[in-house]
C-alpha positions, 0 to 999 in steps of 0.5 A: 347559523342554526337551521329551522327544524321540524319533527314528525312521529312515526311508527317503527315497525321493522323486525319481530319487536312490537312497533315503537314510536320514533321521532324524526327531526330534520331541517325544514327546507333541506337543500340536499340529501342529509347525513342520518343520525340514529339517537338512542335514549337512556335506561328508562323505557320509552324515554325518547323525549329525554334526548329530544332537545339534543336531537333538535339541536343536532338536526339544526346542523343540517342532519336528519335525526331519528329518535326511537323509543326502546324498552330496557324493561323488556325480556331481552333488555331492549335489544330487539327494539334497538336493532329494529330501529337500526334496521328501520333507519337503514331501510327508510332513511331515504324516504325522509331525505337522509342517506343511510350510507352516511349513518352516525349512531349515537346514544346517551347513558345506557344508549351509549354502550348500545351505539358503540356496540354497532361499530364493533359488531358488523354481524348486527346488521348484515355486515353493515357498519355506521359511518361513526358512533358517538357514546355519550356519558356511558359505560363500556364494561357491561353488556351493550343493550344492542348486542348483548356483548361487552364493548370492551371485549368486542373491541379486543376481538374486532377486525375489519373497518375501524369506525371512528368513535367519539366519546362525550362525558361530563366532568361533573357526572356523578351518576356515571363517572367520567373515568369510564369513558377515559378508560374506554378511550385508553383501550381504543388508543391501545388498539390504535382505533380512531377515537376522541374524548370530550369532557364538558363541564356538566353532569349526566343530564346536562350533556344532552341539554337537560336537567333531571326532575326528581319529581318526574323521575326523568330528565327535562329541557332546561334553560340552565346556561351550562347545560345548554352550552354543553348540550350544543357542544355535544350536538356539534360533535355528532354533526362533525362526525356525520359531515366529516 
């Protein structure tokens, strides 16, 4: 049965980047320290609300989920914001009842490559690596917003601990076709990297429990049954990675 959750908005001020807002979703009455999840939104600047439905659903599995804003239109493409939020969670998760040593980094759309990059570049944060990473509806042959380097190229050079990779991609996604995740999974398999791909029957927005609103130019919560089913499956996969 899903756990009741609460959300708190704080200012993420770690690092040289300008302060950014960050929402913390967590169980209302946790019985113990929870795993931590850092969830990055997609391309639009300061769009943390787009992944809010997925964050709330993920937290209902007994996790603490951190969802920061970041700006893809900044001169560095958002890298300073993303790395600042990663550092913030590492340094402050315990204050929210979460364990930074059990950190899963997840991202949707442009945030997917950014999340995967944290598993392939230990130099990103003083040699620290997450417990697992989850890439949702992403591209992996372009430079990741978190690292500035291409995940497929980083994979070829990666050494050391192999962080488990979970990929999620809707089969009806016309914005970022599912073949991109299939191709990346093949590259991971070739390196014998622990990885899995899940393909729900939904589109780019439905995989995070939303629908695209053309009038607003953004994804919004939806009551569509297929999107809710797909998004809940995404949340379960994030939870399974964190609780493994």
